[in-house]
C-alpha positions in Angstrom: 139.4 112.3 117.9 138.2 112.6 114.3 139.1 116.0 112.8 136.6 118.0 110.7 138.7 116.9 107.7 138.0 113.2 108.5 134.2 113.5 109.0 133.3 116.3 106.5 135.1 115.8 103.1 133.7 116.5 99.7 136.6 117.7 97.5 140.3 117.4 97.9 142.4 119.9 96.0 146.2 120.3 96.3 147.9 123.7 96.4 151.6 123.9 97.0 152.6 127.4 97.8 151.2 129.4 95.0 151.2 126.6 92.5 147.7 125.0 92.2 147.3 121.3 91.5 144.6 120.2 89.0 144.0 116.9 90.8 140.5 116.4 92.2 139.5 113.6 94.5 136.2 111.8 94.1 133.6 113.3 96.6 133.4 111.1 99.7 130.6 113.0 101.6 126.8 112.8 101.4 124.9 115.1 99.1 124.9 118.7 100.3 122.1 120.1 102.5 119.7 121.9 100.2 116.9 124.4 100.2 115.2 125.4 96.9 118.1 127.2 95.3 120.5 127.4 98.2 123.0 124.6 99.0 125.8 124.1 101.4 128.8 121.8 101.0 132.2 121.3 102.5 135.6 120.7 100.9 139.2 119.9 101.8 142.2 121.6 100.2 145.9 121.9 100.8 148.1 124.9 101.2 151.8 125.0 102.2 151.7 121.2 102.7 148.9 121.4 105.3 145.2 120.5 104.9 142.7 123.4 104.7 139.0 122.9 105.5 136.5 125.0 103.6 132.8 125.6 103.2 130.7 126.7 100.2 127.1 128.1 100.0 125.8 128.3 96.5 122.8 130.5 95.7 120.7 130.3 92.5 119.2 133.8 91.9 116.9 132.4 89.3 114.8 130.4 91.8 111.6 132.2 92.9 111.9 134.1 96.1 115.7 133.7 96.5 117.5 136.9 97.1 120.8 138.2 98.6 120.8 141.3 100.8 123.0 143.3 103.0 122.6 142.5 106.7 123.7 144.7 109.6 122.6 146.0 113.0 120.8 148.9 111.4 123.6 151.3 112.3 126.7 151.9 110.2 129.0 152.5 113.2 128.2 149.4 115.1 128.6 145.6 115.0 126.8 142.3 115.5 127.5 138.6 115.0 126.7 137.1 111.6 124.4 134.6 113.3 122.3 137.3 115.0 122.1 139.3 111.8 120.9 136.2 109.9 118.4 135.0 112.5 117.0 138.5 113.0 115.6 138.4 109.4 115.1 134.7 109.0 117.9 134.2 106.5 118.9 130.7 105.4 122.6 131.6 105.0 125.0 134.5 105.6 128.7 135.3 105.4 130.7 138.1 107.0 131.1 141.2 104.9 133.5 144.0 104.5 136.6 145.0 106.4 135.8 147.5 109.1 137.3 150.1 111.4 138.0 147.6 114.1 138.6 148.9 117.6 137.2 152.4 116.8 134.0 153.3 114.9 133.2 149.7 113.7 132.1 151.2 110.4 132.8 149.2 107.2 135.5 150.5 104.9 133.7 150.2 101.5 130.4 151.3 100.1 127.1 149.8 101.4 123.6 149.8 99.9 120.5 148.1 101.4 117.2 147.9 99.6 118.4 150.4 97.0 119.4 153.0 99.7 122.9 154.3 99.9 124.1 153.8 103.5 127.7 154.8 103.2 130.5 155.5 100.7 134.1 154.1 100.7 136.9 155.6 102.7 140.1 156.5 100.9 142.4 153.6 100.2 145.0 154.7 102.8 142.3 154.5 105.5 141.3 150.9 104.9 142.0 148.6 107.8 143.6 145.9 105.7 146.3 145.5 103.0 145.1 146.6 99.6 144.8 144.3 96.6 146.7 145.4 93.5 144.7 147.6 91.3 141.7 147.7 93.6 140.3 150.8 95.3 137.9 150.8 98.2 134.9 151.8 96.1 134.8 148.3 94.6 131.7 146.4 95.7 129.8 143.2 95.2 126.4 144.2 94.1 123.0 143.0 92.8 121.5 145.5 90.5 118.0 146.5 89.5 118.3 144.0 86.7 118.5 141.1 89.2 122.1 140.2 88.2 125.1 140.0 90.5 128.3 141.8 89.5 131.4 143.4 90.9 131.0 147.1 90.4 132.5 150.4 91.5 130.3 152.8 93.5 131.5 156.4 93.3 130.0 159.0 95.7 128.5 162.0 94.0 127.4 164.6 96.6 126.8 168.3 96.7 126.0 170.9 99.4 124.1 173.8 98.0 123.9 177.0 100.1 122.9 180.6 99.3 126.5 181.7 99.1 128.1 178.8 97.3 127.9 175.1 96.1 130.5 172.7 97.4 131.3 169.0 96.8 131.0 166.5 99.7 133.6 163.7 99.7 132.3 161.4 102.4 129.0 159.7 103.4 128.8 158.0 106.8 132.5 157.2 106.7 134.9 156.7 109.6 137.5 158.9 107.8 136.7 162.2 106.1 139.5 163.1 103.6 141.7 166.1 104.3 140.1 169.5 103.3 136.8 167.7 102.8 133.2 167.9 103.8 131.4 164.7 105.1 127.7 163.9 105.2 126.3 162.0 108.2 122.7 160.8 108.5 120.8 159.0 111.2 122.0 155.6 110.0 125.6 156.5 111.2 124.7 156.1 114.9 126.1 157.9 117.9 129.9 157.4 117.3 131.7 160.8 117.8 131.8 162.5 114.4 134.8 164.5 115.5 136.9 161.4 115.4 136.3 161.0 111.7 138.4 164.1 111.2 141.6 162.6 112.5 144.6 161.2 110.5 145.5 161.4 106.9 145.8 159.0 104.0 149.6 159.1 104.4 149.4 158.7 108.2 146.2 157.4 109.6 147.6 158.0 113.1 148.2 161.7 112.5 146.4 164.1 114.9 142.9 165.3 114.4 142.4 168.4 112.2 142.6 171.6 114.1 140.1 173.3 111.9 136.8 171.5 112.1 133.1 172.5 112.0 129.8 170.7 112.1 126.6 172.2 110.6 123.3 170.5 111.6 120.7 170.7 108.8 117.0 170.1 109.6 114.1 170.5 107.2 116.3 172.0 104.6 117.8 174.8 106.7 120.7 175.2 109.1 119.6 174.4 112.6 122.9 175.0 114.4 126.7 175.3 113.9 129.5 174.3 116.1 132.1 171.7 116.9 131.6 168.1 115.6 130.2 165.8 118.3 128.7 162.5 119.0 125.1 161.6 119.6 122.6 160.0 117.2 120.9 162.1 114.6 117.1 162.1 114.2 115.5 160.8 111.0 115.7 163.6 108.4 118.6 165.4 110.1 121.9 165.7 108.4 125.2 166.7 109.9 127.7 168.3 107.6 131.2 167.9 109.0 134.2 169.7 107.5 137.9 169.6 108.2 140.7 172.0 107.1 139.5 173.9 104.0 136.2 172.1 104.2 135.7 173.6 107.7 136.4 177.0 106.3 133.6 176.6 103.7 131.0 175.4 106.2 132.0 178.2 108.6 130.2 180.6 106.2 126.8 179.1 107.0 124.6 180.5 109.8 121.4 179.4 111.4 118.4 179.7 109.1 120.4 179.5 105.9 118.6 177.2 103.3 120.8 174.2 102.5 120.2 171.4 100.0 122.2 168.2 100.4 122.2 165.7 97.5 124.1 162.4 97.5 124.1 159.2 95.5 126.4 156.2 94.9 126.8 156.0 91.2 127.6 152.6 89.7 130.3 152.4 87.1 128.2 149.7 85.3 125.3 152.1 85.0 123.1 149.6 86.8 121.8 151.0 90.1 122.5 148.5 93.0 119.7 147.2 95.1 122.3 145.8 97.4 126.0 146.3 97.8 128.9 145.4 100.1 132.5 146.5 99.8 135.1 143.9 98.7 138.4 143.7 96.9 138.5 141.8 93.5 140.7 138.6 93.6 139.3 136.6 90.7 138.3 138.1 87.3 137.0 136.2 84.3 137.9 132.9 86.0 141.5 133.8 86.6 143.1 134.8 90.0 144.2 138.4 89.9 148.0 138.8 90.0 148.6 140.2 93.5 152.0 141.3 94.6 150.8 141.9 98.2 153.4 140.9 100.7 151.1 138.6 102.5 152.7 135.4 103.7 150.2 134.6 106.5 147.9 131.7 106.1 144.7 132.7 107.7 141.0 132.1 107.6 139.5 133.7 104.5 136.0 134.7 103.2 134.9 135.6 99.7 131.8 136.0 97.6 131.8 135.0 93.9 129.5 134.9 90.9 129.0 133.0 87.7 129.7 134.6 84.3 125.9 135.3 83.8 125.6 136.8 87.3 122.8 134.4 88.2 124.7 132.2 90.7 126.3 133.6 93.8 128.8 131.6 95.9 130.0 132.2 99.4 133.3 130.6 100.3 135.3 130.3 103.5 138.4 128.5 104.5 139.4 127.8 108.1 142.8 128.7 109.5 144.7 128.9 112.7 143.4 125.5 113.6 145.1 122.2 114.2 143.3 120.5 111.3 143.2 123.6 109.0 146.2 125.9 108.3 144.4 128.6 106.3 145.6 130.2 103.1 147.4 133.3 101.9 145.3 135.7 99.8 146.9 134.5 96.5 146.3 130.9 97.4 142.7 131.7 98.3 142.3 133.4 94.9 143.6 130.3 93.1 141.4 128.0 95.1 138.3 130.0 94.2 139.3 130.1 90.5 139.4 126.3 90.6 135.7 126.2 91.6 134.6 127.6 88.2 133.7 130.9 89.8 134.0 133.7 87.2 134.5 136.7 89.4 135.1 137.0 93.2 135.9 139.6 95.8 137.7 139.1 99.1 135.8 139.9 102.2 137.1 140.4 105.8 139.0 137.3 107.0 140.9 136.2 110.1 138.7 136.2 113.2 135.8 137.7 111.2 135.5 134.8 108.8 132.1 133.3 109.5 129.6 131.3 107.4 126.2 130.4 108.7 123.5 128.1 107.2 120.1 127.0 108.3 119.5 123.3 107.6 116.1 122.5 105.9 113.5 122.2 108.6 115.6 124.1 111.2 114.4 127.4 112.7 117.8 129.1 113.1 121.1 129.3 111.3 124.2 127.7 112.7 127.9 128.4 112.1 129.1 125.8 109.6 132.8 126.9 109.2 135.3 126.7 112.1 136.0 130.4 113.2 139.4 131.2 114.5 138.0 132.9 117.6 136.5 131.0 120.5 133.5 133.3 120.4 132.0 134.7 117.2 133.4 138.1 116.3 131.1 141.1 116.0 131.3 142.5 112.5 130.0 145.5 110.7 127.9 143.8 108.1 127.2 140.6 106.2 125.6 139.1 103.1 122.4 137.2 103.8 120.3 134.9 101.7 116.6 134.8 102.1 113.9 132.6 100.5 110.3 133.8 100.1 
């Protein structure tokens, strides 16, 4: 039986361990499928002496009507397949997004912005459900700003709770982990996942017991509607739940029903350019060079990334297959080297393994189809994805 490598080959690039080969084979496949400004192609590489199959979707942001957006189920603490997210909005392509709190809340680890609206902020580095990349914190994100350019940015939460008796900082927005001694803000986009469970663990020990001191204050129409223990259940539009743990619980305990409360929050971009769209990701390529990464990661696995050109006008989705008979996958350093060989200026690593999924809608088709070869027999439900729309 012909393998994917035999029937779908465009580029062959050799990588032995962490040493990249400069040899490029002459393309042997037909021209890539193409929309106006969005193309898909396949490639074959090598890692650890084994072939690795990969896919690329390239997006030209200068083409009229082409845009990249955040896709999700509409709720932060929930999941859906990349295929369903893409088909629900008529996207022509999509790739899985950020690492997420798998097996628990399903909320993404990093910041998320959709249509200029801040959906969530980043959890502390020690609460991320994946090994960190050297020098990268969880507030790094792939963004497209108000200026229309793509960039890798940092999005810092600035949030304040103003009450008659005091003013306090808030350190979490729709996050699955509220830092010790902190106050977290939850809105209706969080969903119905139990907010009490966001007050468990610490950065040093994510499995540590839940905080013994914890309080939830429900704010409605600018005033305290109720106080009590944190709970589950979806909030209504316009409602805000302030959840405090440890010292944060002590601060919120001073509030009582009827108190006027003002809650302000924003994700502030380090670049100074407000994001129209953002998804969390860890930088692995910068200025065309793979980032030196001492991570003790020896597993060759499926990988996903999003990259951009030096001018921020071309966005590239990349996946490599792994855990397959015809595709052995890559370590994270190997993946970074592979991406750098593709003339991608900057790139961030997205969730990989069983989450790695790339979908594309062929010209003339009505729905997207999975074009990579996911490791799981059935597509994994993921927290969010990056989608490409035209028109």
